[in-house]
KETORDO-688129 format. One record per atom (N, C-alpha, C, O): residue number from 0; atom name; x, y, z. Coordinates in Angstrom, 2 decimals. Last residue first. Layout:
% KETORDO-688129
n/atom/X/Y/Z
NUM/CA/X/Y/Z $
...
//
This chain:
% KETORDO-688129
n/atom/X/Y/Z
96/N/126.24/51.15/182.29 $
96/CA/125.33/50.96/181.16 $
96/C/124.50/49.82/181.13 $
96/O/123.73/49.64/180.19 $
95/N/127.76/51.21/184.58 $
95/CA/126.72/51.69/184.72 $
95/C/125.69/51.95/183.41 $
95/O/124.69/52.66/183.41 $
94/N/130.18/49.59/183.90 $
94/CA/129.00/48.89/184.69 $
94/C/128.04/49.66/185.01 $
94/O/127.21/49.14/185.76 $
93/N/131.38/51.48/182.33 $
93/CA/130.77/50.60/181.27 $
93/C/129.74/49.74/182.27 $
93/O/128.71/49.24/181.82 $
92/N/132.61/53.02/184.09 $
92/CA/131.63/53.74/183.25 $
92/C/130.54/52.51/182.58 $
92/O/129.33/52.59/182.39 $
91/N/135.09/51.21/184.58 $
91/CA/133.76/51.36/185.54 $
91/C/132.61/52.30/185.12 $
91/O/131.64/52.32/185.86 $
90/N/135.98/51.55/182.20 $
90/CA/135.79/50.03/182.69 $
90/C/134.67/50.28/183.51 $
90/O/133.54/49.80/183.35 $
89/N/137.09/54.16/182.41 $
89/CA/136.19/53.54/181.22 $
89/C/135.17/52.44/181.56 $
89/O/133.96/52.39/181.31 $
88/N/138.81/54.19/184.47 $
88/CA/137.64/54.65/184.31 $
88/C/136.60/54.36/183.73 $
88/O/135.46/54.26/184.19 $
87/N/140.93/52.13/183.49 $
87/CA/140.14/51.95/184.68 $
87/C/138.77/52.56/184.71 $
87/O/137.75/51.90/184.89 $
86/N/141.60/54.02/181.53 $
86/CA/141.22/52.59/181.33 $
86/C/140.43/52.23/182.37 $
86/O/139.24/52.01/182.17 $
85/N/142.73/55.90/183.09 $
85/CA/141.59/56.08/182.05 $
85/C/141.04/55.10/181.62 $
85/O/139.86/55.21/181.27 $
84/N/144.87/54.41/184.13 $
84/CA/143.67/55.10/184.95 $
84/C/142.58/55.70/184.10 $
84/O/141.50/55.96/184.64 $
83/N/146.46/54.02/182.13 $
83/CA/145.97/52.80/182.99 $
83/C/144.81/53.37/183.66 $
83/O/143.77/52.72/183.70 $
82/N/147.67/56.11/180.98 $
82/CA/146.52/55.52/180.09 $
82/C/145.65/54.48/181.11 $
82/O/144.47/54.18/180.94 $
81/N/148.15/58.03/183.86 $
81/CA/148.58/57.49/183.04 $
81/C/147.55/56.88/182.15 $
81/O/146.41/57.10/182.54 $
80/N/148.82/60.68/186.37 $
80/CA/147.86/60.26/185.55 $
80/C/148.58/59.39/184.41 $
80/O/149.58/59.91/183.92 $
79/N/151.35/60.20/188.97 $
79/CA/150.11/60.73/188.05 $
79/C/149.41/60.13/187.40 $
79/O/149.21/58.94/187.69 $
78/N/153.29/58.64/189.70 $
78/CA/153.05/60.08/190.62 $
78/C/151.92/60.85/189.76 $
78/O/151.69/62.04/189.94 $
77/N/154.32/56.08/189.00 $
77/CA/154.57/57.29/188.18 $
77/C/154.34/58.62/188.75 $
77/O/155.00/59.61/188.41 $
76/N/153.09/54.72/191.15 $
76/CA/154.48/54.50/190.60 $
76/C/155.09/55.57/189.53 $
76/O/156.29/55.76/189.38 $
75/N/150.49/55.34/191.14 $
75/CA/151.30/56.01/192.17 $
75/C/152.91/55.70/191.80 $
75/O/153.81/56.45/192.19 $
74/N/148.15/56.65/188.89 $
74/CA/149.26/55.69/189.17 $
74/C/150.31/55.93/189.59 $
74/O/151.16/56.55/188.96 $
73/N/145.00/56.76/190.45 $
73/CA/146.02/57.25/189.96 $
73/C/147.04/56.46/189.76 $
73/O/147.02/55.42/190.42 $
72/N/141.51/57.44/191.47 $
72/CA/142.76/56.69/190.92 $
72/C/143.85/57.32/190.55 $
72/O/143.73/58.51/190.28 $
71/N/138.93/57.33/193.57 $
71/CA/139.99/58.30/192.95 $
71/C/140.95/57.45/192.66 $
71/O/141.30/56.65/193.53 $
70/N/135.32/57.08/194.05 $
70/CA/136.55/56.54/193.40 $
70/C/137.44/57.61/193.04 $
70/O/137.09/58.60/192.40 $
69/N/132.69/56.72/196.25 $
69/CA/133.56/57.92/195.49 $
69/C/134.92/56.87/195.41 $
69/O/135.39/56.15/196.29 $
68/N/129.20/56.20/196.29 $
68/CA/130.45/55.55/196.13 $
68/C/131.71/56.42/195.60 $
68/O/131.64/56.79/194.43 $
67/N/126.38/55.96/198.11 $
67/CA/127.15/56.77/197.34 $
67/C/128.68/55.89/197.42 $
67/O/129.10/55.18/198.32 $
66/N/124.30/54.83/199.84 $
66/CA/123.85/55.50/198.47 $
66/C/124.95/56.15/197.68 $
66/O/124.66/56.83/196.69 $
65/N/126.46/55.11/202.50 $
65/CA/124.80/54.97/202.13 $
65/C/124.53/55.57/200.89 $
65/O/124.51/56.80/200.81 $
64/N/129.41/55.01/201.21 $
64/CA/128.62/55.18/202.35 $
64/C/127.46/55.04/201.66 $
64/O/127.38/54.87/200.44 $
63/N/132.93/54.29/200.67 $
63/CA/131.45/53.73/200.56 $
63/C/131.01/54.45/201.52 $
63/O/131.66/54.70/202.53 $
62/N/135.84/55.09/198.71 $
62/CA/134.84/55.26/199.61 $
62/C/133.55/55.04/199.36 $
62/O/132.96/55.34/198.32 $
61/N/138.92/53.96/197.30 $
61/CA/137.30/53.77/197.57 $
61/C/136.62/53.96/198.67 $
61/O/136.69/53.16/199.60 $
60/N/141.35/54.24/195.64 $
60/CA/140.96/54.55/196.68 $
60/C/139.36/54.67/196.40 $
60/O/138.77/55.32/195.53 $
59/N/141.88/51.61/192.91 $
59/CA/141.77/53.13/193.45 $
59/C/141.46/53.14/194.94 $
59/O/141.31/52.05/195.49 $
58/N/144.70/49.65/191.61 $
58/CA/143.68/50.01/192.80 $
58/C/143.77/51.28/193.07 $
58/O/144.73/52.00/193.35 $
57/N/145.20/47.33/189.34 $
57/CA/145.42/48.81/189.34 $
57/C/144.48/49.23/190.38 $
57/O/143.30/49.16/190.03 $
56/N/144.98/44.95/188.46 $
56/CA/146.12/45.19/189.40 $
56/C/146.58/46.74/189.34 $
56/O/147.70/47.25/189.31 $
55/N/142.99/44.17/186.85 $
55/CA/143.69/45.02/186.03 $
55/C/145.22/45.25/187.14 $
55/O/146.30/45.62/186.69 $
54/N/141.49/42.50/188.73 $
54/CA/141.85/42.10/187.25 $
54/C/143.02/43.10/186.63 $
54/O/143.91/42.62/185.93 $
53/N/141.20/44.85/190.66 $
53/CA/141.97/43.37/191.06 $
53/C/142.67/42.98/189.91 $
53/O/143.89/42.99/189.78 $
52/N/139.45/46.40/189.57 $
52/CA/140.80/46.63/190.13 $
52/C/141.66/45.56/190.21 $
52/O/142.80/45.54/189.76 $
51/N/137.34/44.79/189.04 $
51/CA/137.98/45.48/188.12 $
51/C/139.38/45.79/188.29 $
51/O/140.29/45.57/187.50 $
50/N/136.69/44.43/191.85 $
50/CA/137.02/43.04/190.92 $
50/C/137.89/43.67/189.96 $
50/O/139.06/43.29/189.89 $
49/N/135.95/46.87/192.93 $
49/CA/137.25/46.21/193.22 $
49/C/137.61/45.17/192.73 $
49/O/138.74/44.75/192.99 $
48/N/133.54/47.09/191.21 $
48/CA/134.68/48.21/191.09 $
48/C/136.37/47.61/191.47 $
48/O/137.43/47.71/190.85 $
47/N/132.24/45.15/192.46 $
47/CA/132.48/44.95/191.03 $
47/C/133.56/46.12/190.60 $
47/O/134.34/45.94/189.66 $
46/N/131.99/46.46/194.98 $
46/CA/132.67/45.07/194.56 $
46/C/132.96/44.84/193.37 $
46/O/134.02/44.26/193.14 $
45/N/130.62/48.67/194.26 $
45/CA/131.75/48.57/195.04 $
45/C/132.68/47.32/194.96 $
45/O/133.91/47.32/194.89 $
44/N/128.26/47.84/193.47 $
44/CA/129.07/48.67/192.83 $
44/C/130.25/48.38/193.22 $
44/O/130.99/47.78/192.44 $
43/N/127.26/46.95/196.05 $
43/CA/127.32/45.82/194.74 $
43/C/128.18/46.51/193.85 $
43/O/129.01/45.76/193.32 $
42/N/126.95/49.01/197.62 $
42/CA/128.16/48.14/197.89 $
42/C/128.08/47.18/196.74 $
42/O/129.12/46.55/196.56 $
41/N/124.88/50.37/196.25 $
41/CA/126.28/50.85/196.44 $
41/C/127.48/50.29/196.73 $
41/O/128.61/50.65/196.40 $
40/N/122.94/48.81/196.83 $
40/CA/123.52/48.86/195.49 $
40/C/124.90/49.57/195.33 $
40/O/125.77/49.35/194.49 $
39/N/122.60/48.87/199.64 $
39/CA/123.01/47.53/198.91 $
39/C/123.72/47.73/197.34 $
39/O/124.66/47.11/196.83 $
38/N/122.17/51.51/200.02 $
38/CA/123.28/50.90/200.52 $
38/C/123.66/49.84/199.73 $
38/O/124.76/49.76/199.18 $
37/N/120.23/53.05/197.31 $
37/CA/120.70/52.33/198.85 $
37/C/121.92/52.06/198.95 $
37/O/122.74/52.31/198.07 $
36/N/120.56/54.11/194.75 $
36/CA/119.22/54.36/195.41 $
36/C/119.33/53.98/197.10 $
36/O/118.65/54.52/197.96 $
35/N/123.61/55.71/194.38 $
35/CA/122.71/54.95/194.24 $
35/C/121.36/55.00/194.95 $
35/O/121.12/55.93/195.71 $
34/N/126.01/57.99/192.44 $
34/CA/125.08/57.89/193.58 $
34/C/124.08/56.73/193.35 $
34/O/123.64/56.65/192.20 $
33/N/129.48/58.27/192.55 $
33/CA/128.28/57.50/191.99 $
33/C/127.25/57.36/192.86 $
33/O/127.38/56.74/193.92 $
32/N/132.25/60.50/191.77 $
32/CA/131.37/60.07/192.75 $
32/C/130.18/59.49/192.32 $
32/O/129.61/60.25/191.55 $
31/N/135.68/60.40/190.97 $
31/CA/134.17/60.56/190.59 $
31/C/133.30/59.91/191.84 $
31/O/133.65/59.04/192.64 $
30/N/138.85/61.47/189.77 $
30/CA/137.81/61.31/190.70 $
30/C/136.40/61.23/190.40 $
30/O/135.94/62.01/189.56 $
29/N/142.08/60.85/188.85 $
29/CA/140.92/61.04/188.35 $
29/C/139.94/60.73/189.41 $
29/O/140.15/59.69/190.03 $
28/N/145.16/62.84/189.48 $
28/CA/144.30/61.71/189.55 $
28/C/142.87/61.95/188.94 $
28/O/142.52/63.07/188.57 $
27/N/146.71/64.92/188.70 $
27/CA/147.25/63.74/189.10 $
27/C/146.45/62.66/189.67 $
27/O/146.95/61.70/190.26 $
26/N/145.61/67.31/187.82 $
26/CA/146.37/66.38/186.87 $
26/C/147.21/65.25/187.28 $
26/O/148.10/64.70/186.63 $
25/N/144.12/68.21/189.99 $
25/CA/145.39/68.55/189.71 $
25/C/145.96/67.87/188.89 $
25/O/147.13/67.69/189.21 $
24/N/141.83/65.82/189.09 $
24/CA/142.15/66.54/190.04 $
24/C/143.72/66.69/190.03 $
24/O/144.49/65.74/190.05 $
23/N/139.13/65.56/186.56 $
23/CA/140.59/65.57/186.92 $
23/C/141.03/66.10/187.88 $
23/O/140.71/67.29/187.82 $
22/N/136.47/63.55/186.82 $
22/CA/136.80/64.94/186.88 $
22/C/138.53/64.49/187.35 $
22/O/138.99/63.61/188.08 $
21/N/133.67/61.29/185.21 $
21/CA/135.16/61.93/186.27 $
21/C/135.55/63.10/185.77 $
21/O/135.21/63.64/184.72 $
20/N/131.33/61.29/183.77 $
20/CA/131.20/60.92/185.09 $
20/C/132.56/61.03/185.96 $
20/O/132.56/60.88/187.18 $
19/N/132.94/60.72/180.68 $
19/CA/131.92/61.30/181.28 $
19/C/132.19/60.59/182.85 $
19/O/132.97/59.68/183.10 $
18/N/135.49/61.52/178.64 $
18/CA/135.14/60.53/179.76 $
18/C/134.20/61.30/180.72 $
18/O/134.55/62.26/181.41 $
17/N/136.66/63.31/176.56 $
17/CA/136.06/62.36/176.23 $
17/C/135.23/61.30/177.57 $
17/O/134.44/60.41/177.25 $
16/N/138.16/64.99/178.26 $
16/CA/137.17/65.70/177.60 $
16/C/136.32/64.71/177.20 $
16/O/135.13/64.97/177.38 $
15/N/140.34/63.33/179.32 $
15/CA/139.34/63.87/180.25 $
15/C/137.97/64.46/179.50 $
15/O/136.87/64.41/180.06 $
14/N/141.75/63.54/176.72 $
14/CA/141.21/62.19/177.43 $
14/C/139.83/62.48/178.13 $
14/O/138.69/62.13/177.81 $
13/N/142.73/66.41/176.72 $
13/CA/142.13/65.57/175.80 $
13/C/141.28/64.25/175.98 $
13/O/140.23/64.04/175.37 $
12/N/144.01/66.61/179.35 $
12/CA/142.60/67.32/179.05 $
12/C/142.15/66.79/177.92 $
12/O/140.94/66.60/177.98 $
11/N/145.89/64.61/179.10 $
11/CA/145.26/64.28/180.28 $
11/C/143.85/65.10/179.88 $
11/O/142.76/64.55/180.00 $
10/N/147.52/65.76/177.09 $
10/CA/146.91/64.62/176.66 $
10/C/145.78/64.16/177.98 $
10/O/144.88/63.38/177.71 $
9/N/148.31/68.05/178.06 $
9/CA/147.49/68.15/177.17 $
9/C/146.73/66.86/176.83 $
9/O/145.57/66.84/176.41 $
8/N/150.03/67.09/180.34 $
8/CA/148.90/67.92/180.59 $
8/C/147.67/67.92/179.31 $
8/O/146.46/67.82/179.51 $
7/N/150.79/63.83/179.31 $
7/CA/151.29/65.23/179.84 $
7/C/149.92/66.20/179.92 $
7/O/148.84/65.81/179.46 $
6/N/151.27/60.86/181.64 $
6/CA/150.53/61.76/180.32 $
6/C/150.95/62.97/180.41 $
6/O/151.48/63.35/181.46 $
5/N/153.82/58.38/181.87 $
5/CA/152.87/59.51/182.69 $
5/C/152.63/60.05/181.16 $
5/O/153.23/59.90/180.10 $
4/N/153.60/55.09/180.88 $
4/CA/154.04/56.28/180.65 $
4/C/152.99/57.55/181.31 $
4/O/151.77/57.61/181.25 $
3/N/153.26/52.25/183.29 $
3/CA/152.86/52.84/181.96 $
3/C/153.38/54.45/181.75 $
3/O/153.54/55.00/182.84 $
2/N/155.59/49.76/183.64 $
2/CA/155.16/51.19/184.38 $
2/C/154.38/51.88/183.32 $
2/O/155.04/52.09/182.30 $
1/N/155.05/46.14/182.92 $
1/CA/155.95/47.61/182.51 $
1/C/154.86/48.86/183.21 $
1/O/153.63/48.80/183.25 $
0/N/155.19/43.55/184.97 $
0/CA/154.34/44.61/183.86 $
0/C/155.32/45.69/184.05 $
0/O/156.08/46.00/184.96 $
//
């Protein structure tokens, strides 16, 4: 698989403007915290987020706690944000709809 192109700061800003639930961290990664009513719902979401990551072969940092899941995604091979990161974030947002 080809390594995707690193996005410019302008492209990152434009893409982030259309991306709900996520924030850009230092133009290097996307971060989001999702809240759930209990641990079970948070765990179920974590498993689904992990399966999407496996399908895409693009893996975030995941932190699971009671009723909360934090995700951080970047394209490590490129040292920053690419289209792949925004695609992952959108797929995660789709889980919530």
